[in-house]
KOLMI-681979 format. One record per residue (C-alpha): x, y, z; residue in one letter. Coordinates in Angstrom, 1 decimal. Example, Ala and Ser with C-alpha at 12.3 -4.5 7.8 and 13.67 -1.06 7.14 Angstrom:
BEGIN
        u        v        w   resn
     12.3     -4.5      7.8      a
     13.7     -1.1      7.1      s
This chain:
BEGIN
        u        v        w   resn
    -15.3    -25.6     14.5      m
    -15.4    -26.5     10.9      a
    -12.9    -24.8      8.6      m
    -15.7    -23.7      6.3      s
    -17.4    -22.0      9.2      t
    -14.2    -20.2     10.2      f
    -13.4    -18.9      6.6      f
    -17.0    -17.7      6.1      s
    -16.9    -15.5      9.2      s
    -15.2    -12.1      8.8      p
    -15.0    -11.5     12.5      s
    -13.2    -14.8     13.1      l
    -10.8    -14.3     10.2      v
     -9.9    -10.7     11.1      f
     -9.7    -11.6     14.8      s
     -7.2    -14.4     13.9      a
     -5.2    -12.0     11.7      a
     -5.0     -9.5     14.6      v
     -4.1    -12.2     17.1      a
     -1.3    -13.5     14.8      l
      0.3    -10.1     14.5      r
     -0.1     -9.4     18.3      v
      1.6    -12.7     19.0      a
      4.5    -12.1     16.6      l
      4.9     -8.5     17.9      f
      5.3     -9.7     21.5      f
      7.5    -12.6     20.5      y
      9.7    -10.1     18.6      g
     10.1     -8.0     21.8      l
     11.1    -11.1     23.7      w
     13.6    -12.2     21.0      q
     15.2     -8.7     20.8      d
     15.7     -8.8     24.6      a
     17.0    -12.3     24.9      n
     18.8    -13.3     21.6      s
     21.8    -12.0     19.8      p
     19.8    -12.5     16.6      l
     17.3     -9.7     16.6      k
     13.8     -9.9     15.4      y
     13.5     -6.3     14.4      t
     14.4     -5.5     10.8      d
     17.6     -3.4     10.5      i
     15.7     -0.9      8.3      d
     13.4     -0.2     11.2      y
     16.3      1.3     13.1      y
     17.1      3.4     10.1      v
     13.4      4.6     10.0      f
     13.4      5.5     13.6      t
     16.8      7.2     13.5      d
     15.5      9.3     10.7      a
     12.4     10.2     12.7      a
     14.7     11.2     15.6      r
     16.6     13.6     13.3      y
     13.3     15.2     12.2      i
     12.3     15.6     15.8      a
     15.5     17.6     16.4      h
     14.9     19.8     13.4      g
     17.3     18.1     11.1      r
     17.0     16.3      7.7      s
     16.1     12.6      7.8      p
     18.9     12.1      5.2      y
     21.4     13.0      7.8      d
     21.0      9.4      8.8      r
     23.2      7.3      6.6      e
     21.5      4.7      4.4      t
     18.1      6.5      4.7      y
     16.8      6.4      1.2      r
     13.1      6.8      1.6      y
     10.6      9.6      1.5      t
     10.6     12.0      4.5      p
      6.9     11.2      4.9      l
      7.9      7.8      6.3      l
     10.1      9.3      8.9      a
      7.3     11.8      9.8      w
      4.8      8.9     10.2      m
      7.2      7.4     12.8      l
      7.7     10.6     14.8      l
      5.8      9.0     17.8      p
      8.7      6.5     18.1      t
     10.8      9.5     19.4      t
      8.5     10.3     22.3      w
      9.8      7.6     24.7      s
     11.1      4.1     24.7      s
      7.5      2.8     25.2      i
      6.6      4.3     21.8      w
      9.6      2.8     19.9      f
      7.5      0.0     18.4      s
      4.8      2.3     17.2      f
      5.9      1.8     13.6      g
      5.6     -1.9     13.8      k
      2.0     -1.6     15.0      l
      1.3      0.9     12.2      l
      2.6     -1.4      9.6      f
      0.6     -4.3     11.0      a
     -2.5     -2.3     10.9      v
     -1.7     -1.6      7.2      g
     -1.7     -5.4      6.7      d
     -5.2     -5.7      8.1      i
     -6.5     -2.7      6.0      v
     -5.0     -4.2      2.9      a
     -6.8     -7.5      3.6      g
    -10.1     -5.7      4.0      w
     -9.5     -3.9      0.6      l
     -8.8     -7.2     -1.0      i
    -12.3     -8.3     -0.1      i
    -13.8     -5.2     -1.5      l
    -11.9     -5.5     -4.8      v
    -12.9     -9.2     -5.2      l
    -16.5     -8.5     -4.4      k
    -16.9     -5.5     -6.6      d
    -14.8     -6.3     -9.6      s
    -15.2    -10.1     -9.8      s
    -18.7    -10.4     -8.4      n
    -17.5    -12.9     -5.8      m
    -19.6    -13.7     -2.8      t
    -18.4    -12.2      0.5      k
    -17.5    -15.7      1.8      e
    -15.4    -16.6     -1.2      r
    -13.7    -13.2     -1.3      a
    -12.9    -13.7      2.4      l
    -11.2    -17.0      1.7      k
     -8.9    -15.4     -0.9      f
     -8.2    -12.5      1.5      a
     -7.3    -15.0      4.2      s
     -4.2    -16.0      2.1      i
     -2.9    -12.5      2.9      w
     -4.4    -11.9      6.3      l
     -3.3    -15.2      7.8      l
      0.0    -15.5      6.0      n
      2.7    -15.7      8.7      p
      5.3    -14.3      6.2      m
      3.2    -11.2      5.7      v
      2.6    -10.8      9.4      a
      6.3    -11.3     10.2      t
      7.5     -8.7      7.7      i
      5.3     -6.0      9.2      s
      5.9     -6.9     12.8      t
      9.6     -6.9     12.2      r
      9.3     -3.2     11.2      g
      9.2     -3.3      7.4      s
      7.1     -0.6      5.8      s
      5.8     -3.0      3.0      e
      2.4     -3.1      4.8      g
      1.8      0.5      4.1      l
      2.7      0.0      0.5      l
      0.4     -2.9      0.3      g
     -2.5     -0.7      1.4      v
     -1.6      1.9     -1.3      m
     -1.4     -0.7     -4.1      v
     -4.7     -2.5     -3.2      i
     -6.4      0.9     -2.6      a
     -5.2      1.9     -6.1      l
     -6.7     -1.3     -7.6      l
    -10.0     -0.6     -5.8      w
    -10.1      3.0     -7.0      a
     -9.5      1.8    -10.6      v
    -12.2     -0.8    -10.5      t
    -14.6      1.7     -9.0      q
    -13.8      4.1    -11.9      r
    -12.6      6.7     -9.5      r
     -9.9      8.0    -11.8      t
     -8.9     11.1     -9.8      f
     -8.4      9.1     -6.6      l
     -6.5      6.4     -8.6      a
     -4.2      9.1    -10.0      g
     -3.5     10.4     -6.5      i
     -2.8      6.9     -5.1      l
     -0.6      6.0     -8.0      l
      1.5      9.2     -7.7      g
      1.7      8.8     -3.9      f
      2.6      5.1     -4.2      g
      5.4      5.8     -6.7      v
      6.7      8.7     -4.5      h
      6.6      6.4     -1.4      f
      8.5      3.6     -3.2      k
      9.2      3.5     -6.9      i
      7.9      0.0     -7.8      y
      4.1      0.7     -7.9      p
      4.9      2.3    -11.2      f
      4.9     -1.3    -12.7      i
      1.1     -1.4    -12.3      y
      0.6      1.8    -14.4      a
      0.8      0.1    -17.9      p
     -1.8     -2.5    -16.9      s
     -4.1      0.1    -15.4      i
     -3.8      2.3    -18.5      v
     -4.5     -0.6    -20.8      w
     -7.5     -1.6    -18.8      w
     -9.1      1.9    -19.1      m
    -10.7      1.3    -22.5      d
    -14.2      2.3    -23.5      e
    -15.7     -1.0    -22.2      d
    -14.4     -0.5    -18.7      h
    -14.6      3.3    -18.2      v
    -17.5      4.0    -20.5      g
    -15.8      6.9    -22.2      s
    -17.4      8.1    -25.4      k
    -14.3     10.0    -26.4      k
    -11.3      8.5    -27.9      g
    -12.9      5.5    -29.6      t
    -11.2      3.9    -32.5      r
    -11.9      5.3    -35.9      g
    -14.1      3.5    -38.4      e
    -11.2      3.2    -40.9      k
     -9.2      1.3    -38.4      g
     -5.9      3.0    -39.5      d
     -3.1      3.3    -37.0      w
     -3.5      7.0    -36.6      i
     -7.1      6.6    -35.5      s
     -6.1      3.8    -33.2      q
     -3.5      6.0    -31.5      i
     -6.0      8.8    -31.2      q
     -8.5      6.4    -29.8      g
     -6.1      5.2    -27.1      f
     -6.0      8.6    -25.4      f
     -9.4      8.7    -23.8      n
    -10.4     11.0    -21.0      a
     -9.8      8.5    -18.2      a
     -6.3      7.7    -19.4      r
     -5.3     11.4    -19.8      i
     -6.8     12.2    -16.4      k
     -4.9      9.4    -14.7      l
     -1.7     10.4    -16.2      a
     -2.1     14.1    -15.4      v
     -3.2     13.5    -11.8      v
     -0.6     10.8    -11.0      s
      2.2     12.8    -12.5      l
      1.1     16.0    -10.7      s
      0.9     14.2     -7.4      t
      4.3     12.6     -7.8      f
      6.1     15.8     -8.9      l
      4.3     17.8     -6.3      g
      5.3     15.5     -3.5      l
      8.9     15.3     -4.7      n
      9.2     19.1     -5.0      i
      7.6     19.6     -1.6      a
      9.9     17.0      0.1      m
     13.0     18.4     -1.6      y
     12.2     22.0     -0.6      s
     12.0     20.8      3.0      m
């Protein structure tokens, strides 16, 4: 099969991406059982221990070195059901990788006017990247964060400001570093991109008019929704 044919077929690329993660998942089980050097990320044991604390009605922070949102531990509650379910989180994170790849295609098609075939080739850099697949199948939660960040980018390019605000607030709550995308998003949300008639620069071009023009409806909405989501989640998690 020609490479051009392979990379122009979504079913082939996504099947290969799934197969790669399945192979690494089972290889990881074998290595954990037969080698002193474990495949599973040490953080995964921290996550699953925190989930076990929650299952027993305790705080996930009773587990030393757990420094993540309780939401992550709750997502991994199935790992406490039985030993068969211990690797549930790895599969969840791997699915996150696949969903992120699909969102990459949507973003490239919608925002860059790429053909589906070309967008698929760029998405393949993520989907078929063995490093990305290894990280998720070892039990790192970065796959979930990848979904949040790409979904945020998709929402922004689709002018879905309310959804973008929720995703930004949730992403920063989940792990602080998605905040670095906020300045770029806010800067992008000018009249040309969001079509706002409010907040345009004054005719005189003085600095006061430019500052007033910067605060358009989309930027204010993004700030309010993202901050409310972030604070709401933090308060809710702290109260629990």
